[in-house]
C-alpha positions in Angstrom: -2.2 14.4 22.4 -2.4 11.0 23.6 -1.6 7.7 20.4 -3.2 4.6 21.0 -1.7 1.8 18.5 -3.3 -1.9 18.5 -6.4 -3.3 16.2 -8.8 -4.8 17.8 -10.8 -8.4 16.9 -14.9 -7.8 16.8 -16.5 -10.4 15.6 -18.5 -9.0 12.6 -22.2 -9.1 13.5 -20.3 -7.3 16.5 -18.4 -4.1 13.7 -21.1 -2.0 13.2 -22.2 -1.4 16.5 -18.3 -1.1 18.0 -17.3 1.2 15.3 -21.0 3.8 16.3 -19.7 3.7 20.0 -15.9 4.4 19.2 -17.7 7.9 16.8 -19.3 8.9 19.9 -16.3 8.5 22.5 -14.0 10.6 19.9 -16.8 13.2 19.6 -16.8 13.7 23.4 -13.1 13.8 23.8 -12.8 16.3 20.9 -15.1 18.6 22.7 -13.7 18.1 26.6 -12.2 21.2 28.3 -8.4 20.3 27.5 -6.6 19.0 30.5 -3.2 20.6 29.4 -3.0 24.1 30.3 -0.5 26.8 30.3 -0.4 26.4 33.6 0.6 23.5 34.5 2.9 24.1 30.5 4.5 26.4 32.6 5.7 24.6 36.2 6.6 21.7 33.7 9.4 22.3 31.7 10.3 24.2 34.7 10.4 20.8 36.6 14.6 19.3 36.2 14.1 15.7 35.9 
């Protein structure tokens, strides 16, 4: 999971297009294959820091 906090200031005339593009990007991210597999969890959990 990736959490991003903050805000973006846009011009009023660009706002609708910006939001529409964001919806597309979120949709693509949700349909992408998971990068965090069971193998990477095992590998990472056995490492000591």
